[in-house]
C-alpha positions in Angstrom: 17.0 -13.0 24.0 17.0 -9.4 22.5 18.0 -10.4 18.9 15.4 -12.8 18.8 12.5 -10.6 20.5 9.8 -8.8 18.1 9.0 -5.2 19.7 6.3 -4.9 16.8 4.8 -8.7 17.5 6.0 -9.2 21.5 7.0 -12.3 20.6 10.5 -14.5 20.0 10.8 -15.2 16.7 13.5 -17.6 14.6 14.6 -18.0 11.1 15.5 -21.5 10.6 15.4 -22.9 6.9 14.2 -26.2 6.1 14.9 -28.5 3.5 12.4 -31.2 2.6 12.0 -34.1 0.2 9.2 -33.9 -1.7 7.0 -36.2 0.6 7.6 -34.0 3.6 10.5 -35.9 5.1 13.1 -33.1 6.9 16.5 -33.4 5.2 17.6 -31.0 7.0 17.2 -28.0 9.2 19.5 -24.6 9.5 20.5 -23.2 12.7 18.7 -20.1 14.2 19.0 -16.3 13.0 16.6 -13.7 13.9 13.3 -14.1 13.0 13.7 -10.5 10.8 16.3 -12.1 9.0 15.0 -12.3 5.3 14.3 -15.9 3.9 16.5 -15.2 1.1 19.5 -13.6 3.5 19.3 -16.6 5.3 19.6 -19.4 2.6 22.6 -17.3 1.8 23.9 -17.3 4.8 23.7 -20.6 5.3 25.4 -21.7 1.8 21.9 -23.5 0.7 22.2 -22.0 -2.9 25.4 -23.0 -3.2 25.3 -26.3 -1.9 22.3 -27.2 -4.3 23.8 -25.8 -6.9 26.8 -27.9 -6.6 24.7 -31.1 -5.9 22.5 -30.3 -9.2 19.3 -30.4 -7.5 16.5 -28.3 -8.4 14.7 -26.6 -5.4 11.0 -25.3 -5.5 10.6 -22.1 -3.1 8.3 -19.6 -2.0 8.0 -16.2 -3.7 10.6 -14.8 -0.8 13.4 -16.5 -2.7 12.8 -14.2 -6.0 16.4 -13.5 -7.4 17.6 -16.4 -6.0 20.6 -17.7 -8.3 21.3 -21.3 -8.8 18.5 -24.2 -9.3 15.9 -22.5 -7.3 12.4 -22.2 -9.0 10.1 -19.6 -7.5 6.7 -18.8 -8.3 5.4 -15.8 -10.6 4.6 -12.3 -9.2 2.1 -9.8 -9.4 -1.4 -9.2 -10.2 -3.2 -10.1 -13.7 -0.8 -12.6 -14.9 -1.7 -14.3 -18.0 -3.4 -17.8 -17.6 0.2 -19.2 -18.6 1.9 -17.9 -15.5 -1.4 -18.6 -13.2 -1.1 -22.3 -14.3 2.6 -22.0 -13.8 2.1 -21.1 -10.3 -1.1 -23.8 -9.8 1.6 -26.3 -11.0 4.4 -25.0 -8.8 1.8 -24.4 -5.7 0.5 -28.7 -6.0 4.3 -30.0 -6.4 5.5 -27.6 -3.0 2.5 -28.5 -1.3 3.3 -32.4 0.3 7.1 -30.4 1.2 5.3 -27.7 3.3 4.4 -30.6 5.7 7.8 -30.5 7.0 7.4 -26.8 8.1 4.1 -27.9 9.6 5.6 -30.7 11.3 8.5 -28.3 13.1 5.8 -25.9 14.1 4.3 -28.5 16.1 7.4 -29.3 18.1 6.6 -28.0 22.0 10.6 -27.6 22.2 10.3 -24.7 19.5 7.5 -23.2 21.0 9.4 -22.8 24.2 13.1 -22.3 23.2 14.8 -19.1 23.8 18.4 -18.6 22.1 20.7 -15.8 22.8 
């Protein structure tokens, strides 16, 4: 249980990568990594970026995937962005919103709240 326990938050945490369709249907989930693993590192470990590129699929991701190679689109970062970047971020969020339903589904599964990995 040690790699999955956060001494700071006093809870167990896991990083699970999810690929969802635009309507929020879960298409694929990765295995569990310790919660301290960065999202981009986890995507590289599971080969998600390479697989998306080979399949020619464009993916919309959050700011944690900034700098990812391949067909991954992320929102613009920073404060005081020009209006064009703000509008692009709003459009990005509108398109990602329904897909985020997949993460909400996973968080409601009781088995994942009680699961302890070692």
